[in-house]
Wavefront OBJ file of the C-alpha trace (Angstrom):
o trace
v 6.715 248.040 9.469
v 6.305 244.367 10.315
v 3.312 243.010 12.215
v 5.501 242.322 15.260
v 6.746 245.925 15.269
v 3.159 247.211 15.044
v 2.108 245.075 18.025
v 5.129 246.257 20.006
v 4.368 249.902 19.247
v 0.741 249.336 20.235
v 1.721 247.816 23.597
v 4.205 250.630 24.209
v 1.556 253.294 23.544
v -1.182 251.542 25.533
v 1.058 251.046 28.569
v 2.210 254.666 28.544
v -1.324 256.049 28.157
v -2.672 253.847 30.937
v 0.052 254.922 33.377
v -0.162 258.623 32.494
v -3.958 258.665 32.885
v -3.936 256.877 36.240
v -4.211 258.824 39.504
v -2.465 256.106 41.510
v 0.447 253.729 40.905
v -0.430 250.873 38.555
v 0.973 247.353 38.894
v 2.238 245.339 35.967
v -0.558 242.835 36.555
v -3.228 245.577 36.417
v -1.811 246.823 33.121
v -1.870 243.269 31.721
v -5.514 242.850 32.639
v -6.538 246.189 31.133
v -4.730 245.872 27.800
v -5.009 242.064 27.538
v -1.303 241.336 27.055
v 1.169 238.951 28.699
v 2.882 240.001 31.931
v 6.380 239.616 30.485
v 5.609 241.817 27.459
v 4.133 244.543 29.651
v 7.035 244.361 32.106
v 9.580 244.747 29.281
v 7.757 247.761 27.870
v 7.545 249.344 31.318
v 11.287 248.907 31.742
v 11.900 250.478 28.320
v 9.666 253.419 29.234
v 11.562 253.805 32.508
v 14.868 253.923 30.619
v 13.366 256.582 28.326
v 12.477 258.613 31.436
v 8.725 258.616 30.765
v 7.688 256.554 33.808
v 9.121 255.665 37.196
v 8.944 252.227 38.740
v 9.234 251.010 42.294
v 8.710 247.738 44.106
v 6.303 247.100 46.988
v 6.640 243.577 48.302
v 6.473 241.371 45.235
v 4.687 243.916 43.016
v 6.194 246.285 40.494
v 4.324 249.591 40.503
v 4.549 252.278 37.844
v 3.777 256.011 37.867
v 4.259 258.897 35.472
v 7.768 260.368 35.769
v 7.887 263.695 37.536
v 9.464 266.667 35.789
v 12.665 267.923 37.381
l 1 2 3 4 5 6 7 8 9 10 11 12 13 14 15 16 17 18 19 20 21 22 23 24 25 26 27 28 29 30 31 32 33 34 35 36 37 38 39 40 41 42 43 44 45 46 47 48 49 50 51 52 53 54 55 56 57 58 59 60 61 62 63 64 65 66 67 68 69 70 71 72
């Protein structure tokens, strides 16, 4: 696995863990601050996780908020 792939997997895991362990919706900016990564990288990983069905995203004003996906 290349270094870039390892970093990507790390971001993916960190974002998912942070959202799952949060009691309230988490903004992309909050995630960036907590895991020390760029906004664009975090946003892309959140969108990938949403496509995978692991998290749900919604927009409030200008903020993207993320929560753990509910089981149907």
